[in-house]
C-alpha positions in Angstrom: -9.9 -8.1 -31.5 -7.6 -8.3 -34.5 -4.6 -10.0 -32.9 -2.8 -10.8 -29.7 -2.5 -8.1 -27.1 -0.4 -7.7 -24.0 -2.0 -5.7 -21.2 -0.1 -4.5 -18.1 -1.8 -5.1 -14.7 -2.5 -1.8 -12.9 -1.6 -0.9 -9.4 -5.2 -1.1 -8.2 -5.6 -4.6 -9.5 -3.0 -6.1 -7.1 -4.1 -9.6 -5.9 -7.1 -9.8 -8.3 -8.0 -13.2 -9.6 -7.5 -13.8 -13.3 -11.2 -14.6 -13.9 -12.2 -11.4 -12.1 -9.6 -9.4 -14.1 -11.1 -10.7 -17.4 -14.6 -10.0 -16.2 -13.7 -6.4 -15.7 -11.7 -6.0 -18.9 -13.8 -8.2 -21.1 -17.4 -8.4 -19.6 -18.7 -10.2 -22.8 -16.3 -13.2 -22.4 -18.3 -16.1 -20.9 -17.0 -18.4 -18.2 -16.7 -21.4 -20.5 -14.8 -19.5 -23.1 -12.4 -18.2 -20.6 -11.7 -21.6 -19.1 -11.0 -23.0 -22.6 -8.5 -20.2 -23.3 -6.8 -20.8 -19.9 -6.6 -24.6 -20.4 -5.2 -24.3 -23.9 -2.5 -21.8 -22.6 -3.7 -19.0 -24.9 -4.0 -16.7 -21.9 -0.7 -16.3 -20.1 0.7 -13.9 -17.4 4.4 -12.9 -17.8 4.7 -15.8 -20.3 3.5 -18.5 -17.9 0.3 -20.5 -17.8 -2.3 -19.5 -15.2 -5.6 -20.8 -13.8 -8.8 -18.9 -13.1 -8.0 -18.5 -9.4 -4.4 -17.3 -10.0 -3.8 -13.8 -8.8 -2.2 -11.0 -10.8 0.2 -8.3 -9.5 1.0 -4.8 -10.7 3.3 -4.6 -13.7 2.7 -8.1 -14.9 1.8 -8.6 -18.5 -1.4 -10.5 -19.5 -1.3 -12.1 -22.9 -4.8 -11.8 -24.4 -5.5 -13.9 -27.6 -7.8 -12.8 -30.4 -11.4 -13.0 -29.1 -14.9 -12.1 -30.5 -15.6 -9.8 -27.6 -14.7 -6.2 -27.1 -12.8 -4.7 -24.2 -14.6 -2.6 -21.7 -12.8 0.5 -22.8 -10.6 3.0 -21.0 -10.2 2.7 -17.2 -12.4 5.7 -16.6 -13.7 8.9 -18.3 -12.2 12.3 -17.6 -12.4 13.5 -14.0 -15.7 15.3 -13.6 -16.8 14.2 -17.1 -20.3 13.7 -18.2 -20.0 9.9 -18.2 -20.2 10.1 -14.4 -22.8 12.7 -14.1 -26.1 11.2 -15.3 -29.5 10.8 -13.6 -30.9 12.3 -10.4 -28.5 10.4 -8.1 -25.4 11.5 -10.0 -26.6 15.1 -9.9 -27.1 15.0 -6.2 -23.7 13.4 -5.6 -22.1 16.1 -7.9 -23.6 18.8 -5.7 -22.1 17.2 -2.6 -18.6 16.9 -4.2 -15.8 18.6 -2.3 -12.8 16.9 -3.9 -12.1 14.5 -6.7 -9.0 12.9 -8.3 -8.3 9.6 -10.1 -8.4 7.7 -6.7 -10.7 9.5 -4.4 -14.0 11.4 -4.1 -14.8 13.4 -1.0 -18.4 14.4 -0.4 -20.1 16.8 2.0 -22.9 14.5 3.1 -26.1 16.3 4.1 -27.8 15.7 7.4 -30.6 13.2 7.1 -29.2 11.2 4.2 -28.1 7.6 5.2 -24.7 6.3 4.1 -25.9 2.7 3.9 -29.2 0.9 3.7 -31.2 -0.4 6.7 -34.6 -0.7 8.1 -36.9 1.9 6.5 -34.1 3.4 4.4 -34.9 3.7 0.7 -32.2 6.1 -0.4 -28.6 6.1 0.7 -25.1 7.0 -0.5 -24.0 3.5 -1.2 -26.9 2.9 -3.6 -26.5 6.3 -5.2 -22.9 5.5 -6.0 -24.2 3.1 -8.7 -24.6 6.2 -10.8 -20.8 6.7 -10.7 -19.7 3.2 -11.9 -16.9 3.9 -14.3 -16.3 2.4 -17.8 -14.2 -0.4 -16.2 -17.3 -1.5 -14.2 -15.9 -0.3 -10.9 -18.3 1.2 -8.4 -16.9 3.7 -5.9 -16.5 2.2 -2.5 -17.3 3.4 1.0 -14.3 3.3 3.4 -15.9 4.8 6.5 -19.3 5.9 7.8 -21.2 8.8 9.2 -24.5 8.6 11.2 -27.6 9.4 9.2 -28.2 12.7 11.1 -24.5 13.7 11.0 -23.4 15.9 8.1 -19.9 16.5 6.6 -16.8 14.9 5.1 -17.3 11.5 3.7 -14.4 9.8 1.8 -15.1 7.5 -1.1 -12.6 5.3 -2.9 -12.8 5.3 -6.7 -10.8 2.1 -7.2 -10.2 -1.2 -5.4 -6.6 -0.4 -4.6 -7.5 3.0 -3.2 -10.2 1.4 -1.0 -7.6 -1.0 0.4 -5.2 1.8 1.3 -7.9 4.1 2.7 -9.5 1.4 4.8 -6.1 0.5 6.2 -5.5 4.2 7.1 -8.7 4.2 9.1 -8.0 0.8 10.7 -4.5 1.9 11.7 -5.7 5.3 12.9 -3.4 7.2 10.5 -6.1 9.7 10.0 -7.4 12.8 11.8 -11.1 13.5 11.8 -12.4 16.8 13.3 -16.0 17.4 14.1 -17.9 20.5 15.2 -20.8 20.2 17.6 -23.1 22.4 19.7 -23.8 21.1 23.1 -26.0 21.9 26.1 -24.1 23.8 28.8 -20.3 24.4 29.0 -17.9 21.6 30.1 -15.9 22.4 33.2 -12.7 21.5 31.5 -12.3 23.5 28.3 -10.0 20.8 26.8 -9.9 17.1 27.7 -9.8 13.5 26.8 -12.8 11.1 27.2 -12.1 7.4 27.6 -14.9 4.9 28.2 -16.2 1.5 27.2 -19.2 1.4 25.0 -21.7 -1.4 24.4 -24.7 -1.6 21.9 -28.1 -2.4 23.3 -31.5 -2.8 21.6 -34.3 -0.3 22.4 -37.8 0.3 21.0 -36.3 3.2 19.0 -33.4 1.1 17.5 -29.8 0.5 18.5 -28.4 2.7 21.2 -24.9 2.8 22.7 -24.3 3.1 26.4 -21.4 3.5 28.8 -20.2 0.0 29.9 -17.8 -1.4 32.4 -14.4 -2.8 31.4 -14.8 -6.5 30.7 -18.5 -6.3 30.0 -19.5 -8.6 27.2 -19.5 -6.8 23.8 -18.0 -3.6 25.1 -15.4 -1.7 23.1 -12.9 0.9 24.3 -13.7 4.4 22.9 -11.4 7.5 23.2 -12.3 11.0 22.1 -10.8 14.4 22.5 -12.6 17.8 22.7 -11.9 21.5 23.2 -14.3 24.4 23.7 -14.1 27.0 20.9 -16.8 29.5 21.9 -19.7 29.6 24.4 -23.1 31.4 24.6 -23.2 32.4 28.3 -23.4 29.1 30.2 -26.2 27.7 28.1 -24.4 26.4 25.0 -20.9 25.5 23.9 -19.3 25.0 20.5 -17.0 22.0 20.7 -14.3 20.7 18.4 -14.3 16.9 18.8 -11.9 14.3 17.6 -12.6 10.6 17.8 -9.4 8.6 18.2 -11.4 5.3 17.9 -14.4 4.9 15.6 -17.2 3.4 17.6 -20.9 3.8 16.7 -22.4 7.1 18.0 -19.1 7.6 19.9 -19.0 11.4 20.0 -22.7 11.6 20.8 -22.4 9.2 23.7 -19.3 10.9 25.0 -21.0 14.3 24.9 -23.8 12.9 27.0 -21.2 11.2 29.3 -19.7 14.7 29.9 -23.1 15.9 30.9 -23.3 18.1 27.8 -25.4 16.3 25.1 -25.4 17.5 21.6 -28.2 19.9 20.7 -31.0 18.2 18.7 -29.8 14.7 19.2 -32.9 12.4 18.9 -31.2 9.5 20.7 -29.0 11.0 23.4 -30.4 14.4 24.3 -32.4 13.7 27.5 -35.4 15.8 28.4 -34.7 18.4 31.1 -37.7 20.3 32.5 -35.4 23.2 33.5 -34.0 23.6 30.0 -35.7 25.0 27.0 -34.5 24.5 23.4 -33.2 27.8 22.2 -35.6 29.8 20.1 -34.8 30.2 16.4 -32.8 27.0 16.2 -33.9 23.9 14.3 -34.3 20.8 16.4 -31.8 18.8 14.4 -28.5 17.1 15.4 -25.8 19.7 15.6 -22.8 17.4 14.7 -20.8 18.0 11.6 -17.7 16.2 10.3 -15.7 19.4 9.6 -12.3 18.2 8.4 -10.3 15.1 7.5 -6.6 14.6 7.2 -5.8 11.1 5.7 -3.0 9.5 3.7 -3.7 9.8 -0.1 -3.5 6.4 -1.9 -1.0 7.9 -4.3 1.2 9.4 -1.6 1.1 12.6 0.5 -1.8 13.7 2.6 -5.4 14.5 1.6 -6.9 17.3 3.7 -10.5 18.4 3.1 -12.9 20.7 5.0 -16.7 20.7 4.6 -18.9 23.8 5.1 -21.5 23.7 7.8 -25.0 22.5 6.9 -27.8 25.2 6.8 -29.3 24.4 10.2 -25.9 24.8 11.9 -25.1 28.0 9.9 -28.4 29.3 11.2 -27.5 28.5 14.8 -24.0 29.9 14.5 -25.4 33.1 13.1 -28.0 33.3 15.9 -25.3 32.8 18.6 -22.8 35.2 16.9 -20.1 32.5 16.6 -17.2 33.2 14.3 -16.4 30.1 12.2 -12.8 31.2 11.6 -12.1 30.6 15.3 -12.5 26.9 14.7 -10.2 26.4 11.8 -6.7 26.0 13.0 -3.6 26.5 11.0 -2.8 22.8 10.9 -6.0 22.2 8.9 
């Protein structure tokens, strides 16, 4: 650097520690050198002295003295630019991309790909996002989850500030998530609310959720809504499902609770000697996160719809279901 610079703190850096702010902007600046600059008052925020654990706020000006290290560079490359699209993981993520702007990515996660790591999981979305670290050193952040076998809309925050706002929207339930499923049989009520308590239990096949009693240790309240869109005689039904709460496996357990488990569910579709799996269908989970409506971090609403995965397209075609019947005007 040739001389003193004054850099404005950005909105997505709200509440960030000064040492973290410098680590992002000047990754070559060592801890000892930073402490020396802070102690001598050469680094200031809005003209005042600060410590390494002081926190910056949007709009504040950081005085940066001459240093022998270079800045990281621009906040990020152009949206969709080649700086983000490199390597096998980046290419796969790019093929999943439904929406992108300077705050948010929205992916259409394929069935079978885990969102996060776990036992026996070698490839997952969270790890793949390392390929999309921007020039500022920020890695896109997960703000919600989908089961490994569930496909569809997955929202990713591009910045720290966007992650905070999106996470708050999910926590405060200021978001509408719509799923499509194919279930065994046809519910007696074609539109209803399901309200239960759920608890996690360990099984030889991994974690499994079950219906619990109110007050049972570890039980959480779970609420879902559903409506029948189309049926295939009385054997199968296409449901639109909306989780009001966000419990593990919630829609899958609630479908079973109704007596109409989701087709191809490896955990919750119980064997029935009087029922044969439909010919021509793949024995895979028929649950898809079809649509999301969520507040955008920059204002307004973000609404994104994900096309069905190939195995569900195959089933819909086999049954003669019309996809346009499921997309309502408010989506």
